[in-house]
N, C-alpha and C positions, 0 to 999 in steps of 0.2 A: 504493498499500499504506499509505503515512504518513496519508492521508485516512482509510481503514479503521480504523487504530488511533486516531485522534482520536476519531471517531463513537464507538468502543467506550469509550475513557477516558470520553468526555462520558455514555455511558449508563450506565457503572458509577458516576460520580460523584452522577448525578442519582437519587435514590430514586423519585421519583413517575414518571420516564419509563421505569425498569425495569417497573413494573407496567402501563403503557401499552404497552410493545412485546410483554410476555407476553400481554396482553389481545388486542392486535391479531392476534398469532400464532394463538393459541388460537381466535378467531373464524374465521380463515382456515383452520385444519385442519377445524374442527366443520363449518363452512359450505359449503367447496367441495373440500378434499382428501380428507377421509376418505371410507371405503367407504360409512358411514352417514350421510353428510352432510345438509344439508338439499335441497341441489340435489338428490341422488338420490332423497329422498322425494317432491319436487315431480314429477320424471320417473315416478317410480313411480304416483303418484295419478293422473296423467294417462293412464298406461297401463291402469290399473284402470279408470278411466271409460271408456275406449274400448272395453275389453273386456265391460264391463257393458252397453253400448249394443249391441254385437253380440250377447250373450247374449241380449236382450231382441227383437232381430230374429230370432233363431233361433227363440225361443218361439213370436213370433207365426206365423212360418211352419210350425212343428210344429203349432199350433193349426188352421192353415187346411188343413194335409194330413190331420189326422185326422178334422176334418169333412168332407173328401172320401172319406176310406175309408168312414165311417160311412153316407154317401150311397150309395156304391156298393154296401155291403152291403144297404141296404134297398132299392133302386130300379135294377131289372134295365134300365130306360132310361138311365139314367146310363152304365151300363155300355157300353151302344150308342153313346150321344153320344160317350164318349171315344175308344172305337175308330173312330168316324168321323172325329173332328176331328183327332186326333193320328196315327193309324196308317193313315189313309186307307183305310180297309176299307170294304166295300160289299155291297150285297145282289147276288144274280145277275143280277137284271134292271136294275141301275143302272149309270151312267157316272159317273166322277167327273172333273172338270175341275180342275186344281190352277193357280191364278194366282198369278204371282209379281210383287213389285214390284222384282225386281233389273234392271238394265239389261243388255242383252246387250252380250257383248264384243265389242270393234272389232277385227276381223282386219287385222293389217298385211300386205297384199298389195302387191308391188313392181310397178312399172310397167315393168318390164325385159321386153324381148321379145327373143328369140334369132331370128336368121333363119339 
């Protein structure tokens, strides 16, 4: 406790040191501790940049979907193509074979025999 008192006395007696302490405390509060600190602004700017990139991605996806809708309205063969590819629809005289790249599940059969 006596060290703290000695430090405080030294700060009170030195006029230049008072300003340095106040300046350091102010920079710490404004830079890091305050709700509107520089650190918060940097974090918010990073978040804004990420959200703007996401908005750009969604706008591109929207334009692709809009072009596909226009194509579907104009061309009946496009509707047939989507019905066949996505929903596996077929004509009455056709057969559909769906090929899958999935590996078959390995069954766990035990080699135990009962007598």
